[in-house]
N, C-alpha and C positions, 0 to 999 in steps of 0.2 A: 192178221195183222198189220199194220197200213204202215208204210216207207218213209212216210212222212211222218215228221212230229213236230214242225213249226220252232223247234226249239231252238235252232239257231237261226233264226231267223233278225236278230239282234249283235249279230258277225262273233256270238260262244259258241261256244261246245263247251261236250264234257269231255273228261279226262276215264278212264278205270277209277271205279273208288270215287265217281260222282263230281269230285272240283272240276268247277266253270275257268276255262280261259279264255281267251282271244282268240278268234282264227286262224290269227298271225303269226299267233306266238313258238317261238322256236319247236318247242314240241311237236307241234302241231305241223308246222311246215315240215319238220325232217319225219313223219309219219306220212306226209303227204306223198311226199318225195318214193318213200321204200313201196309207196300204193301203185305211183306213176308208175315204176319200175316195174312193181311184176305185169300192170299191166301192158306193160309196154311189151314183156316175157310170154304175155297167151297170146299177144299179136304175133309176134316170131313161132308158137306154138303151131298158132292156124296154117301158119303158110312157110310150114317147114314138111318136107317129107322121110325125114332117117325119126326113124323111133326111139336110137338110140339119143339124140341131142334131145329131146322130146323126153324122152325120160326125165333125162338130168334137168332139166328146164323145168318140166311139176313140180320136183322134188325143191326147187331153186323155190320157186311162186309159192311153194309151203312154209318154206323158211322165210321168207320173204314175209308174208303173213303174220309167223311170229316175232319173226323182229319188230310189224308194225305196231301187233300186242302189247311189248317192250317198249315201245319208245311209247305209246300211250298211256305205259302207267308210270303214273308221277314217283319221282324219287324217293317219296317216302311210303309208298304200297309194296309188296313182294308183286312184283311179276308174275302172273299164273303159268309163262309159257318166258321160256327163253332163250338166246343163240347161247349155244358151248363152241367151246376150242373144236370140241369132236366133227362140228359144220364146219369151220374155219379148214380144221387138217380138210378136208373130203375134197372142200374143191380146192383144196392145194395136187391131194391127186387126178382130179379133174385134170386139171389145169395142164400134171407135170404129163398122161398120156394124151390129152392132147398134143401138145409143143410139140413130141415126140413121133404124131405123126405127121409133121408139115416139117417144109426145108426150114434148115436153121433163118433166122430170121439176122438181113442182114444191117436192114436201112426201117427208117419211120416208114408206113402206110399206110396208105387211104383209104379211111370207110367205104363199103363196098362189092358191088364182086354180084356174087350172087343176091336175088333176093334175101333172100333165109341171112346169109350173112351181114346182107346193109338190115335188116331189122337186129342181130343183135346186135351190131357195130351203135346204133338207137338206142340200145336197152342200152345198153355199157357205157353214156355219154349223161343217161336217168341216171343210174345205179350209182357214177361221178358227183350228180349234183346231188343226188342225196348224202353220198357223203362227205360234202359238205355241210351241207346243212344238220350232220348227228354231228360231227366236230364243232359247229356255231354254242349247238347245245350243250355239246360237253366242257365247254369254256365255262360254262353259266350253272348247268346241272349234272349230278353226277349221270354217267352212262356209262354199263361196260364194255372193256376195253375189247369184247366180244363183237359189239357192233360194229364197231370201227373195223376193226378188222376183215370180220365175213365180209361190208362189202367193199371193202380196198381189195382181196382174195375174189369178186365177185366180177367188177370190173374185165381184172385180170382173164378169169375165166374164160367171160365174154366173149372178151378179146382176142384168146388161143381157138374157141370153143367156131368162133368167125372167119379163121383162118381156114383151119378144119374143117368147115364148110362150103366154102371157095376151093378149097387143094383138090375133094371130092369129087366135087364138080366138073374140075378142071380148070380152073377159074384161075389161073396165079395173081399171088399181092400186086397192087399199083402202089405203086412207089413216088414216095416224095419227091418232088421238083423241086427244091426252093427255086424261087423266081427263073420261072419259069415262062415262056411267051404264052400269051395267051394266043385263043385261035384266029384274031386277026396279026401275026406278029407284035405285037407291041407289048 
């Protein structure tokens, strides 16, 4: 089977069920941003040496693939797979576990620290973009509420995992200092 079909050369793509839409349609942007988040999580896994974190991230990748499939299905067609409230609840359990293992958060922190934590923070920002795309889509078409809740909770989990990863590596949070002077003291 060939990878290319040439069907998208005119700037359109097929949703599940065969309906053709522009590649800049809100639905395509939403599942495209979910796909980008999934790839960023894959990069994080490739550079992560903690198997427990990797296992969580692999489960999330599967969920994100399901979410992308759900978003690629027009609202008038039944989705083959969906994100459930149970998957949202699992994210909450992981957030609680990671948060219990790190020092109390007392201020805003900057992304960074270890390489894995920095990659988790990058994935978090991409998930936030996916969330904005899904919300924009939901203003025009039906989107399951669990989809928005899932990505909202996922960004929180990625933040909590980044802090936990840094903590395990002996790297403290990098506190945000508003209006701090630059390297030249300006």
